[in-house]
Structure formats: structure tokens, C-alpha cells
N, CA, C and O atoms as a GROMACS GRO file, in nm:
protein
  552
    1MET      N    1   0.083  -0.120   0.000
    1MET     CA    2   0.000   0.000   0.000
    1MET      C    3   0.087   0.126   0.000
    1MET      O    4   0.047   0.230  -0.054
    2MET      N    5   0.204   0.116   0.060
    2MET     CA    6   0.292   0.232   0.063
    2MET      C    7   0.332   0.273  -0.078
    2MET      O    8   0.342   0.392  -0.110
    3VAL      N    9   0.355   0.174  -0.163
    3VAL     CA   10   0.395   0.203  -0.300
    3VAL      C   11   0.285   0.281  -0.372
    3VAL      O   12   0.313   0.378  -0.442
    4VAL      N   13   0.161   0.240  -0.354
    4VAL     CA   14   0.050   0.309  -0.418
    4VAL      C   15   0.042   0.453  -0.366
    4VAL      O   16   0.021   0.546  -0.444
    5GLY      N   17   0.058   0.470  -0.236
    5GLY     CA   18   0.059   0.605  -0.180
    5GLY      C   19   0.170   0.690  -0.236
    5GLY      O   20   0.150   0.807  -0.270
    6TRP      N   21   0.290   0.630  -0.246
    6TRP     CA   22   0.403   0.704  -0.303
    6TRP      C   23   0.379   0.740  -0.449
    6TRP      O   24   0.405   0.852  -0.491
    7VAL      N   25   0.330   0.642  -0.526
    7VAL     CA   26   0.309   0.666  -0.669
    7VAL      C   27   0.207   0.777  -0.689
    7VAL      O   28   0.231   0.869  -0.768
    8TYR      N   29   0.094   0.768  -0.619
    8TYR     CA   30  -0.006   0.874  -0.635
    8TYR      C   31   0.044   1.007  -0.579
    8TYR      O   32   0.010   1.113  -0.632
    9GLY      N   33   0.123   1.003  -0.472
    9GLY     CA   34   0.181   1.126  -0.420
    9GLY      C   35   0.274   1.192  -0.520
    9GLY      O   36   0.270   1.313  -0.539
   10ILE      N   37   0.358   1.112  -0.583
   10ILE     CA   38   0.451   1.166  -0.684
   10ILE      C   39   0.373   1.218  -0.804
   10ILE      O   40   0.404   1.323  -0.859
   11MET      N   41   0.270   1.141  -0.845
   11MET     CA   42   0.189   1.187  -0.958
   11MET      C   43   0.119   1.319  -0.926
   11MET      O   44   0.112   1.408  -1.011
   12GLY      N   45   0.066   1.331  -0.805
   12GLY     CA   46   0.002   1.456  -0.767
   12GLY      C   47   0.100   1.571  -0.759
   12GLY      O   48   0.070   1.683  -0.800
   13PHE      N   49   0.219   1.543  -0.705
   13PHE     CA   50   0.322   1.646  -0.692
   13PHE      C   51   0.371   1.694  -0.828
   13PHE      O   52   0.400   1.813  -0.845
   14THR      N   53   0.379   1.603  -0.924
   14THR     CA   54   0.430   1.638  -1.057
   14THR      C   55   0.320   1.680  -1.153
   14THR      O   56   0.349   1.714  -1.268
   15GLY      N   57   0.194   1.679  -1.109
   15GLY     CA   58   0.088   1.731  -1.193
   15GLY      C   59   0.012   1.629  -1.276
   15GLY      O   60  -0.069   1.668  -1.361
   16TYR      N   61   0.034   1.502  -1.254
   16TYR     CA   62  -0.044   1.400  -1.325
   16TYR      C   63  -0.189   1.412  -1.281
   16TYR      O   64  -0.217   1.440  -1.164
   17GLN      N   65  -0.279   1.391  -1.372
   17GLN     CA   66  -0.420   1.394  -1.338
   17GLN      C   67  -0.474   1.253  -1.326
   17GLN      O   68  -0.427   1.161  -1.393
   18ILE      N   69  -0.572   1.237  -1.238
   18ILE     CA   70  -0.633   1.104  -1.220
   18ILE      C   71  -0.718   1.074  -1.343
   18ILE      O   72  -0.809   1.149  -1.378
   19ASN      N   73  -0.686   0.963  -1.408
   19ASN     CA   74  -0.763   0.916  -1.522
   19ASN      C   75  -0.751   0.764  -1.526
   19ASN      O   76  -0.698   0.703  -1.432
   20ALA      N   77  -0.798   0.703  -1.631
   20ALA     CA   78  -0.795   0.557  -1.641
   20ALA      C   79  -0.652   0.503  -1.635
   20ALA      O   80  -0.629   0.397  -1.576
   21GLN      N   81  -0.558   0.572  -1.694
   21GLN     CA   82  -0.419   0.525  -1.693
   21GLN      C   83  -0.359   0.531  -1.553
   21GLN      O   84  -0.293   0.437  -1.510
   22THR      N   85  -0.381   0.640  -1.482
   22THR     CA   86  -0.320   0.652  -1.350
   22THR      C   87  -0.383   0.554  -1.251
   22THR      O   88  -0.316   0.504  -1.161
   23VAL      N   89  -0.510   0.525  -1.269
   23VAL     CA   90  -0.574   0.424  -1.185
   23VAL      C   91  -0.515   0.286  -1.216
   23VAL      O   92  -0.494   0.205  -1.126
   24THR      N   93  -0.489   0.260  -1.343
   24THR     CA   94  -0.426   0.134  -1.383
   24THR      C   95  -0.286   0.123  -1.324
   24THR      O   96  -0.246   0.016  -1.280
   25ILE      N   97  -0.213   0.233  -1.324
   25ILE     CA   98  -0.079   0.233  -1.265
   25ILE      C   99  -0.086   0.198  -1.117
   25ILE      O  100  -0.004   0.121  -1.067
   26GLY      N  101  -0.185   0.253  -1.047
   26GLY     CA  102  -0.202   0.222  -0.905
   26GLY      C  103  -0.230   0.074  -0.883
   26GLY      O  104  -0.173   0.012  -0.794
   27ALA      N  105  -0.318   0.017  -0.965
   27ALA     CA  106  -0.351  -0.126  -0.951
   27ALA      C  107  -0.230  -0.213  -0.983
   27ALA      O  108  -0.204  -0.311  -0.912
   28LEU      N  109  -0.157  -0.179  -1.088
   28LEU     CA  110  -0.038  -0.256  -1.122
   28LEU      C  111   0.070  -0.243  -1.015
   28LEU      O  112   0.139  -0.340  -0.983
   29SER      N  113   0.083  -0.124  -0.960
   29SER     CA  114   0.181  -0.102  -0.852
   29SER      C  115   0.147  -0.186  -0.730
   29SER      O  116   0.236  -0.245  -0.668
   30LEU      N  117   0.020  -0.190  -0.697
   30LEU     CA  118  -0.023  -0.271  -0.583
   30LEU      C  119   0.008  -0.418  -0.607
   30LEU      O  120   0.062  -0.486  -0.519
   31GLY      N  121  -0.025  -0.467  -0.725
   31GLY     CA  122   0.002  -0.607  -0.757
   31GLY      C  123   0.150  -0.640  -0.754
   31GLY      O  124   0.191  -0.742  -0.699
   32LEU      N  125   0.231  -0.553  -0.812
   32LEU     CA  126   0.374  -0.576  -0.814
   32LEU      C  127   0.434  -0.566  -0.675
   32LEU      O  128   0.521  -0.644  -0.638
   33GLY      N  129   0.387  -0.469  -0.597
   33GLY     CA  130   0.436  -0.452  -0.460
   33GLY      C  131   0.404  -0.572  -0.373
   33GLY      O  132   0.487  -0.617  -0.294
   34VAL      N  133   0.283  -0.625  -0.388
   34VAL     CA  134   0.244  -0.743  -0.311
   34VAL      C  135   0.329  -0.863  -0.352
   34VAL      O  136   0.375  -0.940  -0.268
   35ASP      N  137   0.351  -0.878  -0.482
   35ASP     CA  138   0.431  -0.989  -0.531
   35ASP      C  139   0.573  -0.984  -0.474
   35ASP      O  140   0.623  -1.084  -0.423
   36TYR      N  141   0.637  -0.869  -0.481
   36TYR     CA  142   0.771  -0.854  -0.426
   36TYR      C  143   0.772  -0.878  -0.276
   36TYR      O  144   0.862  -0.945  -0.224
   37ALA      N  145   0.674  -0.824  -0.206
   37ALA     CA  146   0.668  -0.839  -0.060
   37ALA      C  147   0.650  -0.985  -0.020
   37ALA      O  148   0.713  -1.031   0.076
   38VAL      N  149   0.566  -1.057  -0.092
   38VAL     CA  150   0.545  -1.198  -0.059
   38VAL      C  151   0.673  -1.278  -0.081
   38VAL      O  152   0.712  -1.358   0.004
   39HIS      N  153   0.737  -1.256  -0.195
   39HIS     CA  154   0.861  -1.329  -0.222
   39HIS      C  155   0.966  -1.303  -0.115
   39HIS      O  156   1.030  -1.396  -0.065
   40PHE      N  157   0.984  -1.177  -0.080
   40PHE     CA  158   1.090  -1.143   0.015
   40PHE      C  159   1.055  -1.186   0.156
   40PHE      O  160   1.142  -1.232   0.230
   41SER      N  161   0.929  -1.172   0.196
   41SER     CA  162   0.893  -1.212   0.333
   41SER      C  163   0.901  -1.363   0.351
   41SER      O  164   0.941  -1.410   0.457
   42VAL      N  165   0.864  -1.439   0.249
   42VAL     CA  166   0.878  -1.585   0.258
   42VAL      C  167   1.025  -1.623   0.270
   42VAL      O  168   1.060  -1.712   0.347
   43ARG      N  169   1.110  -1.555   0.195
   43ARG     CA  170   1.254  -1.584   0.204
   43ARG      C  171   1.309  -1.546   0.341
   43ARG      O  172   1.394  -1.617   0.395
   44LEU      N  173   1.261  -1.436   0.397
   44LEU     CA  174   1.304  -1.399   0.532
   44LEU      C  175   1.260  -1.505   0.633
   44LEU      O  176   1.337  -1.540   0.723
   45GLU      N  177   1.140  -1.554   0.619
   45GLU     CA  178   1.091  -1.658   0.709
   45GLU      C  179   1.174  -1.787   0.696
   45GLU      O  180   1.199  -1.854   0.795
   46GLU      N  181   1.215  -1.820   0.574
   46GLU     CA  182   1.300  -1.936   0.554
   46GLU      C  183   1.435  -1.917   0.623
   46GLU      O  184   1.490  -2.011   0.681
   47GLU      N  185   1.488  -1.796   0.617
   47GLU     CA  186   1.615  -1.768   0.684
   47GLU      C  187   1.600  -1.782   0.835
   47GLU      O  188   1.690  -1.835   0.901
   48VAL      N  189   1.490  -1.735   0.890
   48VAL     CA  190   1.466  -1.746   1.034
   48VAL      C  191   1.453  -1.892   1.073
   48VAL      O  192   1.509  -1.935   1.174
   49GLU      N  193   1.383  -1.969   0.994
   49GLU     CA  194   1.366  -2.112   1.024
   49GLU      C  195   1.499  -2.186   1.015
   49GLU      O  196   1.528  -2.274   1.095
   50HIS      N  197   1.580  -2.148   0.917
   50HIS     CA  198   1.710  -2.214   0.899
   50HIS      C  199   1.807  -2.180   1.012
   50HIS      O  200   1.882  -2.267   1.057
   51ASN      N  201   1.808  -2.055   1.056
   51ASN     CA  202   1.903  -2.012   1.159
   51ASN      C  203   1.834  -1.915   1.256
   51ASN      O  204   1.853  -1.794   1.246
   52PRO      N  205   1.753  -1.967   1.349
   52PRO     CA  206   1.677  -1.879   1.438
   52PRO      C  207   1.762  -1.799   1.536
   52PRO      O  208   1.715  -1.699   1.591
   53LEU      N  209   1.885  -1.841   1.560
   53LEU     CA  210   1.970  -1.770   1.655
   53LEU      C  211   2.050  -1.658   1.592
   53LEU      O  212   2.121  -1.586   1.661
   54ALA      N  213   2.040  -1.643   1.459
   54ALA     CA  214   2.114  -1.536   1.391
   54ALA      C  215   2.045  -1.402   1.416
   54ALA      O  216   1.934  -1.395   1.469
   55SER      N  217   2.113  -1.297   1.376
   55SER     CA  218   2.058  -1.162   1.393
   55SER      C  219   1.970  -1.125   1.275
   55SER      O  220   1.970  -1.192   1.172
   56GLN      N  221   1.895  -1.019   1.293
   56GLN     CA  222   1.811  -0.968   1.184
   56GLN      C  223   1.897  -0.932   1.064
   56GLN      O  224   1.858  -0.957   0.949
   57GLU      N  225   2.012  -0.874   1.089
   57GLU     CA  226   2.100  -0.834   0.980
   57GLU      C  227   2.141  -0.955   0.896
   57GLU      O  228   2.151  -0.946   0.774
   58MET      N  229   2.166  -1.068   0.962
   58MET     CA  230   2.205  -1.189   0.889
   58MET      C  231   2.090  -1.241   0.805
   58MET      O  232   2.108  -1.281   0.690
   59TRP      N  233   1.970  -1.241   0.863
   59TRP     CA  234   1.853  -1.287   0.786
   59TRP      C  235   1.832  -1.202   0.662
   59TRP      O  236   1.810  -1.254   0.552
   60VAL      N  237   1.839  -1.070   0.680
   60VAL     CA  238   1.815  -0.979   0.568
   60VAL      C  239   1.927  -0.990   0.466
   60VAL      O  240   1.902  -0.988   0.345
   61THR      N  241   2.050  -1.002   0.512
   61THR     CA  242   2.164  -1.015   0.420
   61THR      C  243   2.151  -1.140   0.335
   61THR      O  244   2.170  -1.134   0.213
   62ASN      N  245   2.120  -1.252   0.397
   62ASN     CA  246   2.107  -1.376   0.321
   62ASN      C  247   1.989  -1.372   0.225
   62ASN      O  248   1.999  -1.419   0.112
   63ALA      N  249   1.877  -1.316   0.270
   63ALA     CA  250   1.760  -1.307   0.183
   63ALA      C  251   1.787  -1.211   0.067
   63ALA      O  252   1.744  -1.237  -0.045
   64SER      N  253   1.858  -1.103   0.094
   64SER     CA  254   1.889  -1.007  -0.013
   64SER      C  255   1.986  -1.065  -0.114
   64SER      O  256   1.978  -1.036  -0.233
   65ALA      N  257   2.079  -1.146  -0.066
   65ALA     CA  258   2.179  -1.204  -0.156
   65ALA      C  259   2.118  -1.307  -0.252
   65ALA      O  260   2.174  -1.333  -0.358
   66THR      N  261   2.006  -1.363  -0.215
   66THR     CA  262   1.945  -1.465  -0.301
   66THR      C  263   1.820  -1.410  -0.369
   66THR      O  264   1.823  -1.377  -0.488
   67THR      N  265   1.714  -1.400  -0.295
   67THR     CA  266   1.587  -1.354  -0.351
   67THR      C  267   1.594  -1.208  -0.390
   67THR      O  268   1.534  -1.168  -0.490
   68GLY      N  269   1.665  -1.128  -0.314
   68GLY     CA  270   1.678  -0.985  -0.347
   68GLY      C  271   1.743  -0.963  -0.483
   68GLY      O  272   1.700  -0.876  -0.558
   69ARG      N  273   1.844  -1.041  -0.514
   69ARG     CA  274   1.907  -1.029  -0.646
   69ARG      C  275   1.812  -1.068  -0.758
   69ARG      O  276   1.805  -1.000  -0.860
   70ALA      N  277   1.738  -1.175  -0.738
   70ALA     CA  278   1.641  -1.218  -0.839
   70ALA      C  279   1.532  -1.112  -0.857
   70ALA      O  280   1.490  -1.084  -0.969
   71MET      N  281   1.486  -1.054  -0.746
   71MET     CA  282   1.384  -0.949  -0.755
   71MET      C  283   1.440  -0.827  -0.827
   71MET      O  284   1.370  -0.764  -0.906
   72PHE      N  285   1.565  -0.793  -0.802
   72PHE     CA  286   1.627  -0.679  -0.869
   72PHE      C  287   1.633  -0.704  -1.020
   72PHE      O  288   1.601  -0.615  -1.099
   73ALA      N  289   1.674  -0.824  -1.058
   73ALA     CA  290   1.682  -0.856  -1.201
   73ALA      C  291   1.544  -0.853  -1.265
   73ALA      O  292   1.528  -0.804  -1.377
   74ALA      N  293   1.444  -0.905  -1.196
   74ALA     CA  294   1.308  -0.903  -1.248
   74ALA      C  295   1.257  -0.760  -1.262
   74ALA      O  296   1.194  -0.725  -1.362
   75ALA      N  297   1.285  -0.676  -1.162
   75ALA     CA  298   1.242  -0.536  -1.169
   75ALA      C  299   1.312  -0.463  -1.282
   75ALA      O  300   1.252  -0.382  -1.352
   76LEU      N  301   1.440  -0.493  -1.301
   76LEU     CA  302   1.516  -0.428  -1.406
   76LEU      C  303   1.461  -0.463  -1.544
   76LEU      O  304   1.445  -0.376  -1.629
   77THR      N  305   1.432  -0.590  -1.566
   77THR     CA  306   1.380  -0.631  -1.696
   77THR      C  307   1.237  -0.578  -1.718
   77THR      O  308   1.202  -0.539  -1.829
   78THR      N  309   1.156  -0.579  -1.613
   78THR     CA  310   1.020  -0.527  -1.626
   78THR      C  311   1.022  -0.377  -1.652
   78THR      O  312   0.950  -0.327  -1.738
   79ALA      N  313   1.105  -0.304  -1.578
   79ALA     CA  314   1.118  -0.160  -1.600
   79ALA      C  315   1.172  -0.131  -1.740
   79ALA      O  316   1.130  -0.036  -1.805
   80GLY      N  317   1.265  -0.213  -1.785
   80GLY     CA  318   1.318  -0.197  -1.920
   80GLY      C  319   1.209  -0.216  -2.026
   80GLY      O  320   1.204  -0.143  -2.125
   81GLY      N  321   1.123  -0.314  -2.003
   81GLY     CA  322   1.013  -0.337  -2.097
   81GLY      C  323   0.917  -0.219  -2.101
   81GLY      O  324   0.873  -0.178  -2.209
   82PHE      N  325   0.885  -0.164  -1.986
   82PHE     CA  326   0.793  -0.050  -1.983
   82PHE      C  327   0.861   0.079  -2.026
   82PHE      O  328   0.793   0.172  -2.072
   83SER      N  329   0.991   0.088  -2.012
   83SER     CA  330   1.060   0.210  -2.054
   83SER      C  331   1.059   0.227  -2.205
   83SER      O  332   1.080   0.337  -2.255
   84VAL      N  333   1.034   0.119  -2.278
   84VAL     CA  334   1.022   0.128  -2.424
   84VAL      C  335   0.905   0.219  -2.462
   84VAL      O  336   0.904   0.277  -2.571
   85LEU      N  337   0.806   0.230  -2.373
   85LEU     CA  338   0.693   0.318  -2.401
   85LEU      C  339   0.736   0.464  -2.414
   85LEU      O  340   0.661   0.545  -2.470
   86ASN      N  341   0.854   0.500  -2.364
   86ASN     CA  342   0.904   0.637  -2.380
   86ASN      C  343   0.931   0.672  -2.525
   86ASN      O  344   0.942   0.790  -2.560
   87LEU      N  345   0.941   0.573  -2.610
   87LEU     CA  346   0.965   0.596  -2.752
   87LEU      C  347   0.836   0.620  -2.829
   87LEU      O  348   0.838   0.649  -2.948
   88SER      N  349   0.724   0.607  -2.761
   88SER     CA  350   0.594   0.622  -2.827
   88SER      C  351   0.570   0.767  -2.868
   88SER      O  352   0.615   0.861  -2.802
   89ALA      N  353   0.499   0.783  -2.977
   89ALA     CA  354   0.460   0.917  -3.022
   89ALA      C  355   0.341   0.969  -2.942
   89ALA      O  356   0.313   1.089  -2.941
   90LEU      N  357   0.271   0.879  -2.874
   90LEU     CA  358   0.155   0.918  -2.795
   90LEU      C  359   0.197   0.957  -2.653
   90LEU      O  360   0.257   0.877  -2.582
   91LEU      N  361   0.166   1.078  -2.614
   91LEU     CA  362   0.203   1.128  -2.480
   91LEU      C  363   0.146   1.042  -2.367
   91LEU      O  364   0.219   1.015  -2.272
   92PRO      N  365   0.021   0.998  -2.372
   92PRO     CA  366  -0.030   0.915  -2.263
   92PRO      C  367   0.050   0.786  -2.243
   92PRO      O  368   0.070   0.742  -2.129
   93LEU      N  369   0.094   0.726  -2.352
   93LEU     CA  370   0.175   0.604  -2.338
   93LEU      C  371   0.311   0.634  -2.278
   93LEU      O  372   0.362   0.557  -2.196
   94ARG      N  373   0.370   0.745  -2.317
   94ARG     CA  374   0.499   0.784  -2.258
   94ARG      C  375   0.485   0.808  -2.108
   94ARG      O  376   0.567   0.762  -2.029
   95LEU      N  377   0.381   0.880  -2.070
   95LEU     CA  378   0.358   0.906  -1.928
   95LEU      C  379   0.330   0.779  -1.850
   95LEU      O  380   0.376   0.764  -1.737
   96PHE      N  381   0.256   0.688  -1.910
   96PHE     CA  382   0.228   0.559  -1.846
   96PHE      C  383   0.359   0.483  -1.823
   96PHE      O  384   0.382   0.430  -1.714
   97GLY      N  385   0.444   0.478  -1.924
   97GLY     CA  386   0.572   0.408  -1.912
   97GLY      C  387   0.660   0.470  -1.804
   97GLY      O  388   0.720   0.398  -1.725
   98GLN      N  389   0.666   0.602  -1.801
   98GLN     CA  390   0.749   0.669  -1.702
   98GLN      C  391   0.698   0.644  -1.560
   98GLN      O  392   0.775   0.615  -1.469
   99ALA      N  393   0.567   0.656  -1.544
   99ALA     CA  394   0.509   0.637  -1.410
   99ALA      C  395   0.525   0.493  -1.363
   99ALA      O  396   0.549   0.469  -1.245
  100PHE      N  397   0.511   0.398  -1.454
  100PHE     CA  398   0.521   0.260  -1.410
  100PHE      C  399   0.666   0.221  -1.381
  100PHE      O  400   0.690   0.136  -1.295
  101VAL      N  401   0.760   0.278  -1.450
  101VAL     CA  402   0.901   0.253  -1.417
  101VAL      C  403   0.931   0.303  -1.276
  101VAL      O  404   1.001   0.237  -1.200
  102VAL      N  405   0.879   0.419  -1.242
  102VAL     CA  406   0.895   0.472  -1.105
  102VAL      C  407   0.826   0.380  -1.006
  102VAL      O  408   0.881   0.352  -0.899
  103ALA      N  409   0.707   0.331  -1.040
  103ALA     CA  410   0.634   0.241  -0.950
  103ALA      C  411   0.710   0.111  -0.927
  103ALA      O  412   0.713   0.059  -0.815
  104ILE      N  413   0.772   0.058  -1.030
  104ILE     CA  414   0.851  -0.065  -1.017
  104ILE      C  415   0.968  -0.042  -0.923
  104ILE      O  416   0.995  -0.123  -0.835
  105ALA      N  417   1.037   0.069  -0.942
  105ALA     CA  418   1.152   0.100  -0.855
  105ALA      C  419   1.109   0.117  -0.710
  105ALA      O  420   1.176   0.069  -0.619
  106LEU      N  421   0.997   0.184  -0.688
  106LEU     CA  422   0.949   0.204  -0.552
  106LEU      C  423   0.904   0.073  -0.489
  106LEU      O  424   0.926   0.050  -0.370
  107ALA      N  425   0.841  -0.013  -0.567
  107ALA     CA  426   0.798  -0.143  -0.514
  107ALA      C  427   0.919  -0.226  -0.473
  107ALA      O  428   0.918  -0.290  -0.368
  108LEU      N  429   1.022  -0.225  -0.555
  108LEU     CA  430   1.143  -0.300  -0.522
  108LEU      C  431   1.210  -0.243  -0.397
  108LEU      O  432   1.246  -0.318  -0.307
  109LEU      N  433   1.227  -0.113  -0.393
  109LEU     CA  434   1.294  -0.052  -0.278
  109LEU      C  435   1.216  -0.072  -0.149
  109LEU      O  436   1.276  -0.098  -0.044
  110SER      N  437   1.086  -0.062  -0.156
  110SER     CA  438   1.009  -0.080  -0.032
  110SER      C  439   1.016  -0.225   0.015
  110SER      O  440   1.018  -0.250   0.136
  111SER      N  441   1.021  -0.320  -0.077
  111SER     CA  442   1.031  -0.460  -0.035
  111SER      C  443   1.168  -0.493   0.022
  111SER      O  444   1.179  -0.568   0.119
  112LEU      N  445   1.271  -0.437  -0.038
  112LEU     CA  446   1.407  -0.470   0.007
  112LEU      C  447   1.452  -0.388   0.128
  112LEU      O  448   1.533  -0.436   0.207
  113LEU      N  449   1.401  -0.266   0.143
  113LEU     CA  450   1.449  -0.180   0.250
  113LEU      C  451   1.349  -0.163   0.365
  113LEU      O  452   1.388  -0.169   0.481
  114LEU      N  453   1.223  -0.142   0.333
  114LEU     CA  454   1.125  -0.115   0.438
  114LEU      C  455   1.062  -0.241   0.496
  114LEU      O  456   1.038  -0.249   0.617
  115LEU      N  457   1.035  -0.338   0.412
  115LEU     CA  458   0.970  -0.460   0.460
  115LEU      C  459   1.047  -0.528   0.573
  115LEU      O  460   0.985  -0.565   0.673
  116PRO      N  461   1.179  -0.545   0.562
  116PRO     CA  462   1.250  -0.609   0.674
  116PRO      C  463   1.236  -0.532   0.805
  116PRO      O  464   1.227  -0.592   0.912
  117ALA      N  465   1.233  -0.400   0.798
  117ALA     CA  466   1.220  -0.321   0.920
  117ALA      C  467   1.083  -0.340   0.984
  117ALA      O  468   1.072  -0.353   1.106
  118PHE      N  469   0.979  -0.342   0.903
  118PHE     CA  470   0.844  -0.358   0.956
  118PHE      C  471   0.814  -0.502   0.996
  118PHE      O  472   0.731  -0.527   1.084
  119TYR      N  473   0.881  -0.596   0.933
  119TYR     CA  474   0.852  -0.738   0.954
  119TYR      C  475   0.935  -0.799   1.068
  119TYR      O  476   0.910  -0.912   1.110
  120THR      N  477   1.033  -0.725   1.118
  120THR     CA  478   1.124  -0.776   1.220
  120THR      C  479   1.056  -0.828   1.346
  120THR      O  480   1.094  -0.935   1.393
  121PRO      N  481   0.957  -0.758   1.403
  121PRO     CA  482   0.894  -0.813   1.524
  121PRO      C  483   0.835  -0.953   1.502
  121PRO      O  484   0.842  -1.038   1.591
  122PHE      N  485   0.777  -0.976   1.386
  122PHE     CA  486   0.720  -1.106   1.355
  122PHE      C  487   0.831  -1.211   1.336
  122PHE      O  488   0.817  -1.326   1.378
  123LEU      N  489   0.939  -1.169   1.274
  123LEU     CA  490   1.051  -1.262   1.254
  123LEU      C  491   1.115  -1.300   1.387
  123LEU      O  492   1.150  -1.416   1.408
  124LYS      N  493   1.129  -1.204   1.476
  124LYS     CA  494   1.188  -1.233   1.608
  124LYS      C  495   1.099  -1.327   1.688
  124LYS      O  496   1.149  -1.416   1.757
  125ARG      N  497   0.968  -1.308   1.679
  125ARG     CA  498   0.876  -1.398   1.748
  125ARG      C  499   0.887  -1.540   1.691
  125ARG      O  500   0.890  -1.637   1.767
  126ASP      N  501   0.894  -1.550   1.559
  126ASP     CA  502   0.911  -1.682   1.497
  126ASP      C  503   1.046  -1.743   1.534
  126ASP      O  504   1.056  -1.864   1.556
  127ALA      N  505   1.149  -1.661   1.541
  127ALA     CA  506   1.282  -1.711   1.577
  127ALA      C  507   1.282  -1.768   1.717
  127ALA      O  508   1.346  -1.870   1.743
  128GLU      N  509   1.212  -1.703   1.809
  128GLU     CA  510   1.204  -1.755   1.946
  128GLU      C  511   1.136  -1.892   1.948
  128GLU      O  512   1.179  -1.982   2.020
  129LYS      N  513   1.031  -1.908   1.869
  129LYS     CA  514   0.962  -2.037   1.862
  129LYS      C  515   1.052  -2.144   1.802
  129LYS      O  516   1.061  -2.256   1.854
  130PHE      N  517   1.119  -2.111   1.692
  130PHE     CA  518   1.208  -2.208   1.628
  130PHE      C  519   1.325  -2.244   1.719
  130PHE      O  520   1.365  -2.361   1.725
  131ALA      N  521   1.379  -2.145   1.789
  131ALA     CA  522   1.491  -2.172   1.880
  131ALA      C  523   1.446  -2.261   1.994
  131ALA      O  524   1.518  -2.352   2.033
  132ALA      N  525   1.327  -2.236   2.049
  132ALA     CA  526   1.274  -2.320   2.158
  132ALA      C  527   1.251  -2.462   2.109
  132ALA      O  528   1.282  -2.558   2.180
  133ASN      N  529   1.196  -2.477   1.990
  133ASN     CA  530   1.173  -2.612   1.936
  133ASN      C  531   1.304  -2.682   1.908
  133ASN      O  532   1.316  -2.803   1.927
  134HIS      N  533   1.404  -2.606   1.864
  134HIS     CA  534   1.536  -2.663   1.835
  134HIS      C  535   1.602  -2.713   1.964
  134HIS      O  536   1.664  -2.820   1.965
  135LEU      N  537   1.590  -2.636   2.072
  135LEU     CA  538   1.649  -2.675   2.200
  135LEU      C  539   1.576  -2.796   2.258
  135LEU      O  540   1.639  -2.883   2.319
  136GLU      N  541   1.443  -2.803   2.240
  136GLU     CA  542   1.368  -2.918   2.290
  136GLU      C  543   1.407  -3.045   2.214
  136GLU      O  544   1.409  -3.154   2.272
  137ALA      N  545   1.437  -3.031   2.086
  137ALA     CA  546   1.473  -3.147   2.004
  137ALA      C  547   1.607  -3.205   2.046
  137ALA      O  548   1.631  -3.325   2.031
  138GLU      N  549   1.693  -3.120   2.099
  138GLU     CA  550   1.825  -3.168   2.140
  138GLU      C  551   1.812  -3.232   2.274
  138GLU      O  552   1.911  -3.280   2.329
   0.00000   0.00000   0.00000
């Protein structure tokens, strides 16, 4: 939801008007943001399950080194595909391409930078459960 707020905030600040295209950008941003967030949060949970005694920094570092790289590559190729719209002779298509490239970048950054900060309390709670189960197993 933060991505949608940012995208509409940037559009309002830069003078974009609400129309069918900007509403579509919001819906696509939401879908892409959710997709990135799900991928990264699941990977963070896997890191916690694998090593519950590690620090948050270790979980995020390992998740970023694997899933984060794949998400970056996916965002880069998707943004590259939409940036081709900048070559269009039609102004609405150019604006759509520009806005969606910004939305892709914001979705990626929020998943890689903000999600771990907001998700940490849940990860720590899960880590305590996994650590307790691990100690009981021994």
C-alpha cells in the first residue's frame, strides 16, 4: 500500500491527473508490490527457520543475496520493458511508461528496505519459537 501512496503522491506532486491510466498504474503497482513483498517475506521466514539464533542483519543479508538479487533482475527487466513506451509518439503512453518505471523502482525498494524493518517483530517472534523447538529437540 505504501507504493500506491508514493506513486499517487509523486503523480500529484508532478501534476499528473487522475484518469484511467493513473488508476491502472495504481492497480499494477499494488500487484507488483504485493508480489515482491510476498517473495521477500517468505525468504526472510526461511532464513529465520534455517538459523533462528542469527541476527536480523544476517537474515536480511542472506535473503537479499538470493531472492533480493532475483527481484532486482526481475524489476530491471520489467522496468526496461515498460521504458520502451518512452519511444511512443503518444504522450499518454509515454507518461504511463514513465510512471510505471517509477512504480517498479518504488515497489522493489520498499520490499528490500522497508519490509524487513516492519517485519522484524514477527521474525523475532518466529525465531524464538524455532529456537525453543530446536532446543527441545536436542
